[in-house]
C-alpha positions in Angstrom: 4.8 -38.4 -78.1 4.0 -42.0 -79.1 7.0 -42.2 -81.4 9.3 -41.1 -78.7 7.8 -43.6 -76.3 8.1 -46.5 -78.8 11.7 -45.6 -79.8 14.4 -47.5 -78.0 16.7 -45.3 -76.1 20.4 -45.5 -77.1 22.9 -46.7 -74.6 25.4 -44.3 -73.2 28.9 -45.4 -72.1 30.8 -43.5 -69.6 34.6 -43.1 -69.8 36.6 -46.2 -68.7 39.2 -46.0 -66.0 42.7 -47.5 -66.0 41.8 -50.6 -64.2 38.7 -51.1 -66.3 40.8 -51.0 -69.5 43.3 -53.4 -68.0 40.4 -55.7 -67.1 39.0 -55.6 -70.7 42.4 -56.4 -72.2 42.7 -59.3 -69.7 39.3 -60.5 -70.6 40.1 -60.4 -74.4 43.3 -62.2 -73.8 41.6 -64.8 -71.8 38.9 -65.3 -74.4 41.6 -65.9 -77.1 43.4 -68.4 -74.8 40.1 -70.2 -74.1 39.3 -70.3 -77.8 42.7 -71.8 -78.7 42.3 -74.3 -75.9 38.9 -75.2 -77.1 40.1 -75.7 -80.6 43.0 -77.8 -79.3 40.5 -79.9 -77.3 38.2 -80.2 -80.2 41.1 -81.6 -82.3 42.0 -84.0 -79.6 38.4 -85.1 -79.3 38.2 -85.6 -83.0 41.2 -87.9 -82.9 39.9 -89.8 -80.0 36.5 -90.3 -81.7 38.3 -91.8 -84.6 40.0 -94.3 -82.3 36.8 -95.0 -80.4 35.0 -95.8 -83.6 37.4 -98.8 -84.0 36.4 -100.2 -80.5 33.3 -102.2 -79.4 30.0 -100.4 -78.7 30.2 -101.2 -74.9 33.7 -99.9 -74.7 32.5 -96.8 -76.6 29.8 -96.1 -74.1 32.1 -96.3 -71.1 34.6 -94.2 -72.9 32.0 -91.5 -73.6 30.9 -91.4 -69.9 34.5 -91.0 -68.8 35.1 -88.3 -71.4 32.0 -86.3 -70.3 33.1 -86.5 -66.6 36.6 -85.4 -67.4 35.4 -82.6 -69.6 33.1 -81.3 -66.8 35.9 -81.4 -64.2 38.2 -79.6 -66.6 35.6 -76.9 -67.1 35.2 -76.4 -63.4 39.0 -76.1 -62.9 39.2 -73.6 -65.7 36.4 -71.5 -64.2 38.1 -71.5 -60.8 41.5 -70.6 -62.3 39.9 -67.7 -64.3 38.2 -66.3 -61.1 41.5 -66.4 -59.2 43.4 -64.7 -62.0 40.8 -62.0 -62.2 41.0 -61.3 -58.4 44.8 -61.2 -58.6 44.8 -58.7 -61.4 42.3 -56.3 -59.7 43.9 -53.5 -57.5 43.6 -53.8 -53.7 42.2 -50.3 -53.2 39.9 -48.3 -55.5 39.9 -44.6 -55.4 36.6 -42.7 -55.0 37.2 -41.0 -58.4 37.5 -44.5 -60.0 34.3 -45.7 -58.5 32.5 -42.8 -60.0 33.8 -43.7 -63.4 32.4 -47.2 -63.6 30.5 -48.3 -66.7 26.9 -47.3 -66.3 24.4 -48.1 -69.0 21.5 -45.6 -68.7 18.3 -45.5 -70.6 16.8 -42.2 -71.5 13.8 -41.7 -69.1 10.4 -41.2 -70.7 8.0 -38.2 -70.0 5.6 -40.6 -68.3 8.2 -41.5 -65.8 9.0 -37.8 -65.2 5.3 -37.0 -64.7 4.8 -39.9 -62.3 7.8 -38.9 -60.2 6.7 -35.3 -60.1 3.2 -36.3 -59.0 4.5 -38.6 -56.3 6.8 -35.9 -55.0 4.0 -33.3 -55.0 1.6 -35.6 -53.2 4.3 -36.4 -50.6 5.0 -32.7 -50.1 1.3 -31.8 -49.9 0.8 -34.5 -47.3 3.7 -33.2 -45.1 2.4 -29.6 -45.3 -1.1 -30.6 -44.4 0.2 -32.5 -41.4 2.3 -29.5 -40.2 -0.7 -27.3 -40.5 -2.8 -29.7 -38.5 -0.2 -29.6 -35.7 -0.2 -25.8 -35.7 -4.0 -25.7 -35.7 -4.5 -28.0 -32.7 -4.0 -25.2 -30.0 -6.3 -22.9 -31.9 -8.9 -25.5 -32.2 -8.7 -26.4 -28.5 -8.9 -22.8 -27.3 -11.8 -22.1 -29.7 -13.6 -25.1 -28.4 -13.1 -24.1 -24.8 -14.3 -20.5 -25.5 -17.4 -21.9 -27.3 -18.2 -24.2 -24.4 -17.8 -21.5 -21.8 -19.9 -19.1 -23.8 -22.7 -21.7 -24.0 -22.4 -22.3 -20.2 -22.9 -18.5 -19.5 -26.1 -18.6 -21.5 -27.6 -21.4 -19.4 -29.4 -20.8 -16.1 -26.8 -23.0 -14.4 -24.3 -20.1 -14.7 -26.2 -18.0 -12.1 -27.2 -20.7 -9.7 -25.6 -20.2 -6.2 -26.0 -22.1 -3.0 -24.6 -20.3 0.1 -24.0 -22.5 3.1 -23.0 -21.0 6.5 -21.3 -22.8 9.3 -19.7 -21.8 12.7 -22.2 -19.0 13.4 -24.1 -19.4 16.7 -24.9 -15.8 17.4 -24.5 -14.1 14.1 -27.6 -14.1 12.0 -26.8 -15.8 8.6 -29.8 -14.0 7.0 -28.3 -10.7 8.0 -24.9 -11.8 6.8 -26.2 -12.8 3.4 -28.2 -9.6 3.0 -25.2 -7.4 3.9 -22.9 -9.3 1.6 -24.7 -7.8 -1.4 -24.6 -11.1 -3.4 -27.4 -10.8 -6.0 -29.3 -13.5 -7.7 -28.3 -12.1 -11.1 -24.6 -12.5 -10.3 -22.8 -15.3 -12.1 -21.2 -18.1 -10.2 -17.8 -17.1 -11.6 -18.1 -13.4 -10.7 -19.2 -14.4 -7.2 -16.1 -16.5 -6.8 -13.8 -13.7 -8.2 -15.4 -11.0 -5.9 -15.5 -13.1 -2.7 -13.1 -10.9 -0.8 -15.5 -7.9 -1.1 -18.5 -10.0 -0.1 -16.6 -11.4 2.9 -15.6 -7.8 4.0 -19.3 -6.8 3.8 -20.4 -9.8 6.0 -17.7 -9.2 8.6 -18.8 -5.5 9.0 -22.4 -6.6 9.2 -22.1 -8.2 12.7 -19.9 -7.5 15.7 -19.9 -11.2 16.5 -17.8 -12.0 13.4 -14.1 -12.4 14.3 -13.0 -14.1 11.0 -14.8 -15.3 7.9 -13.8 -17.3 4.9 -15.5 -18.6 1.7 -14.6 -21.8 -0.3 -16.1 -22.9 -3.6 -17.4 -26.4 -4.2 -18.2 -27.5 -7.8 -20.6 -26.8 -9.4 -22.6 -24.0 -7.6 -22.0 -24.3 -3.8 -20.2 -21.6 -1.7 -19.3 -22.6 1.9 -19.0 -19.7 4.3 -17.0 -20.5 7.5 -17.6 -18.0 10.4 -15.5 -17.7 13.5 -17.2 -15.7 16.3 -15.8 -13.7 19.2 -16.2 -15.2 22.7 -18.4 -13.5 25.3 -16.2 -11.8 27.9 -19.1 -10.5 30.1 -22.4 -8.7 30.1 -23.2 -5.0 30.4 -26.0 -5.0 33.0 -28.7 -2.4 33.2 -31.9 -2.5 35.3 -33.7 -4.5 32.7 -31.4 -6.0 30.1 -28.0 -7.8 29.6 -25.9 -6.8 26.7 -23.0 -9.2 25.7 -19.4 -7.8 25.9 -17.2 -9.6 23.5 -13.5 -10.4 23.9 -12.5 -7.5 21.8 -14.3 -5.1 24.1 -17.2 -4.4 21.8 -20.7 -4.2 23.3 -23.4 -5.9 21.3 -26.4 -3.7 20.9 -28.9 -6.6 20.9 -29.8 -7.7 24.5 -29.8 -11.3 25.5 -32.9 -12.9 27.0 -32.6 -13.8 30.7 -33.2 -17.5 30.0 -30.2 -17.6 27.6 -27.7 -16.2 30.2 -25.1 -18.6 31.6 -25.1 -19.6 35.3 -22.1 -17.5 36.1 -20.9 -14.5 34.2 -19.1 -11.2 34.7 -21.5 -8.3 35.2 -20.2 -4.9 34.1 -22.2 -1.9 35.4 -20.8 1.1 33.6 -21.6 2.1 30.0 -18.5 4.1 29.0 -17.6 2.1 25.8 -14.0 3.3 25.7 -13.5 2.4 29.4 -15.1 -1.0 28.8 -12.6 -1.7 26.0 -9.7 -0.7 28.2 -11.0 -2.9 31.1 -11.4 -5.9 28.8 -7.9 -5.4 27.4 -6.3 -5.1 30.8 -8.3 -8.0 32.3 -7.3 -10.2 29.4 -3.6 -9.9 30.5 -4.0 -11.3 34.0 -4.1 -15.0 35.0 -7.4 -16.7 34.4 -7.4 -17.9 38.0 -7.9 -14.3 39.2 -10.2 -13.3 36.3 -12.6 -16.2 37.1 -13.0 -14.9 40.7 -14.6 -11.6 39.6 -18.3 -11.5 39.9 -19.2 -7.8 39.0 -17.5 -4.5 38.2 -18.7 -1.0 39.2 -17.3 2.3 38.3 -16.4 4.2 41.5 -14.2 7.2 40.4 -12.5 9.4 43.0 -11.3 13.0 42.6 -7.9 11.7 41.9 -8.6 8.6 39.9 -11.4 8.9 37.3 -11.1 5.2 36.1 -11.3 3.7 39.6 -13.5 0.6 39.6 -14.7 -1.7 42.4 -14.4 -5.4 41.7 -16.7 -7.7 43.7 -15.3 -11.2 44.0 -17.3 -14.3 44.4 -16.3 -14.7 48.0 -17.5 -11.1 48.9 -14.1 -9.5 48.8 -14.0 -6.0 47.2 -11.0 -4.7 45.2 -10.5 -1.0 44.4 -8.2 -0.7 41.4 -7.8 1.8 38.5 -8.5 0.3 35.1 -5.1 1.4 33.9 -3.4 -0.5 36.8 -5.2 -3.8 36.6 -2.5 -5.6 34.6 0.2 -4.5 37.1 -1.6 -4.8 40.5 -4.4 -7.4 40.3 -2.1 -10.4 39.8 -1.2 -10.0 43.6 -4.8 -10.6 44.6 -4.3 -14.2 45.8 -1.2 -13.4 47.9 -3.1 -10.5 49.7 -6.3 -12.5 50.0 -4.6 -15.1 52.2 -3.6 -12.4 54.7 -7.0 -10.7 55.2 -10.4 -11.7 56.6 -13.6 -12.3 54.6 -15.6 -9.4 53.4 -12.5 -7.3 53.4 -11.5 -4.5 51.1 -8.3 -4.4 49.1 -7.4 -0.9 48.0 -5.0 -0.7 45.1 -5.7 2.9 44.1 -2.5 4.3 45.6 -0.2 1.4 46.6 -1.8 -1.7 48.0 -3.4 -2.0 51.4 -6.6 -3.6 53.0 -9.2 -2.9 55.6 -12.4 -4.6 56.8 -15.9 -3.8 56.0 -16.6 -1.7 59.1 -13.7 0.5 58.3 -14.9 0.7 54.8 -18.3 1.8 55.9 -16.8 4.4 58.2 -14.6 5.7 55.5 -17.5 5.8 53.1 -19.6 7.7 55.7 -16.8 10.2 56.3 -16.3 10.6 52.6 -20.0 11.2 52.1 -20.2 13.8 54.9 -17.1 15.5 53.6 -18.6 15.7 50.1 -21.9 17.1 51.6 -19.9 19.6 53.6 -18.0 20.6 50.6 -21.2 20.8 48.7 -22.7 23.2 51.3 -19.6 25.4 51.3 -19.8 25.5 47.6 -23.4 26.5 47.7 -22.7 29.3 50.2 -19.8 30.5 48.2 -22.0 30.6 45.1 -24.6 32.5 47.0 -22.1 35.1 48.3 -20.7 35.5 44.9 -24.1 36.1 43.5 -24.9 38.8 46.2 -21.6 40.5 45.5 -22.3 40.6 41.8 -25.7 42.2 42.4 -24.3 44.9 44.7 -21.6 45.6 42.2 -24.2 46.0 39.5 -26.2 48.4 41.7 -23.1 50.4 42.5 -22.3 50.7 38.9 -25.7 51.9 38.1 -25.6 54.4 41.0 -22.3 55.7 39.7 -23.5 56.0 36.2 -26.5 58.2 37.1 -24.6 61.4 37.9 -22.6 61.0 34.8 -25.7 61.3 32.8 
């Protein structure tokens, strides 16, 4: 190894091209011409020196300076001429193949140089591979870090802390809503957020007051529940209590204390829930100017109309109208009211007509007597039918005896 390193590497000569050979010949020719010219100049210089030796020393000095200057100028001119001749002899264009055949003197590379180059290439390659792997590993590292942080969060008590805030509920009990929602203390904050639709459905079914309900999450542990309630349409009135009737026709089972009642309200005095829903639905379709005039509602069915109700207005006027005809007939109330006296009755059961209170009382008395008379006739008919049944039974028994 050491002998090879210490040995001098032989020089290698590549093949010469045409223009290179021409250049070499030109260079040799030029060298010969220069050598002849130098010899000629040397001869001339020798002769001149012999002449100068015969002159004075001062003249010799001046002559020597002039000779050196002229010699330098001649040398510069010769160099310039040689460069111009070389440029003229070179071809204008050089082929690519000729460029590749230039004379190149190469030294044989040593093993140390090979090893150093291989190590440098390997290090560079390893550096590039490592950088590429790092770029590929970044998403994996990020995802793993997030999973680790989330797992650590689930192990902390903070993951199960929940603050439920209610707003918008005036009549619905928020304690009842929270209990019926089935939100447990052991539930995670994340699962509470993901299952919020189920919890909201439970809270909406818990109270008839709830018209709409929504839940929003506020970081880190707060849930805000917004409640929208039904408006009170009227009150179902019994002898002792008042039960709210909501705008959807539902009757709230929890009574309202007397001191919490508003100054004016609509009193409904029949308990048929389905009829109450129909009444609220029909009354919601008439103008509010007519609806606000109603003070109370009583169910007064007739033989023909089972859903006939009597509306008592705030001015004392009474209106008889079927629940199913409220939307169609009651909007004419104000037009008819202008044409009648106070304390009159507007009958909308069959058509629309009106009469005063005395006529109403007379009609009510006649109706009552008629119903009593019909009731007596019914009782007599029932009694007669009972007697005939008994006689028939006796006859049958009497007829059956001889047969035995």
